[in-house]
N, C-alpha and C positions, 0 to 999 in steps of 0.2 A: 721388439718394444718393452722398453723399461718402465717401470712406474715406481713413483715415490710417494708413500702413503702418509700424509699430514693428518694430524688430528686435531678436531674442532669439537667442543660441545655447545649445542645451542640451547640457549636456556630459555624456558617457555613458561609463563605465568599460569596457574590453573590449568594444567597438562592431566587430564583424566585418563588419557590412554597411556599404555606402555611405551617406552622409547624403543626405537627401532634405528638399528645403524645402517646408515646408507653411503656408499661409495660414490661421491659427486667428482665426475672428471673435470679437471683443469686443464685444457688442451692448448699448447703452443705449437705454432707452426715449426720453429725452428730448434725446440727442445724436446726431451721425452715427456711423454704424456704423465701427467700426475694426478692421483686421487686424492680427495679430500674427505677424511672420514667424519661423517657427521651424525650427532645423534638427535632425533627427530620423533615428533609423534603427530597423529592427528590430521589435521588440515596442513601443518606445516611439512609432512612428509609427502603428501600428495603434491603440495605446490612446488617441494624441491623436486620430486621425480618428473614433474611436467618442465621444470626450467633445465633439467638435465636433458632432458629429450630436446628441448629447443637449440640447447648449445652444442650439443652433438650433430643436429642437422645442420646448423650454421656452419659449422667446422668441416663436414663433409662437402657443402656446395663450396666453400670458400678454397679447399684443396683441389676441386675440379677445375678451377679458374686458373 
């Protein structure tokens, strides 16, 4: 499996926690998987991690069908 890494910085106002780099998968049925590299902190990091989990579950279910 190949992965292409895209870079994106998420700007957050009043971010008091350190930024962390997160690989956010962008999955396509007919194409190679891609990773979106995102800089986030605090609540946004937790939210993005949860969204990534939901995206991966959805893709796994769709591949089974």
